[in-house]
N, C-alpha and C positions, 0 to 999 in steps of 0.2 A: 265233842259233838258226835263223833262216830259211834261212841258207846251208847248214846241216847237213841240213835236211829235203830240200833239193834234191838232195843226193847220194844215190846208190843205196846201200842197206844191203847190204853184202856177204853177210850171212846170208840175205837174201831172194833172192839171185841163184840162178836155177835152171840146172841142167845136165842134159844127157841123153847117153846113149851115142851116139857118132858112128856112124851107119849107114854112112857112107862108109868109115870105117876098118875096120869089121867086114867089110863086103862085099869090100873090097880084100884083107883078110887071108884070107878064105875062098877067094877066087879064086887068090891067090898060093900057097896051100898045098893047093889042090884038096880042100877040106873042105866039108862041109854044116854047116848050123846045128846039126843034131842031133849031129854029131861034135864040134863045138866045145863045145857045152853039156856033153856027156859029159866032155870033157877038163877043163872048168872045174868039174865037179861040181854043175852046176845043171840044172834041167829045161829041155827044149827050149822049153816054153811060157814060162818065165821069160825066157829069152834073147830069144825072139821079141817078147815084150811090152816088154822093155827097148829093143830096136831100134826098135819102133814108138812108143816113148815113151808107152805106155799104163799103165805102172806106175812108181811111184817106185823109184829105184835103191837097193838095199841096199848099204851099203859093202862088206859081205862078198862079195856077188856081183861087185861091181866089181873087188875085189882078186883074187878067184878067176879071173875072166875075164882080167885083166891078167897074172896068173901063167901061166895056160894059154897065152896068146899071147906070153909073154915080152916084155911091154911095160910101160912106166910107166903106171900108172892115169891120169895126167894126159893121156896121148896118146889115151885112149879116150873122153874126154868133150869136149863142146863146150857153150858157153853157149847157153841158149835165148833166142832173139830175142823181143823184146816182143810182136811180132805173132803168135807161134805159140800 
């Protein structure tokens, strides 16, 4: 039992939208956050909050963003480090 508690519970692992991936996509496609948000069907404020990690990510928003960017949703997220 002690060994199990030492392992990280996968359900408690936190993820965030990768700011680096979003910024790179915007630059590569000459888009603004507002334009990307519109393409994904989410508000500019929601996209901005996701990028700044100020809001929990809704699965629907993640898939909408991934679809708009024609990317795999896994490529848009990164694990949150313990010290963040």
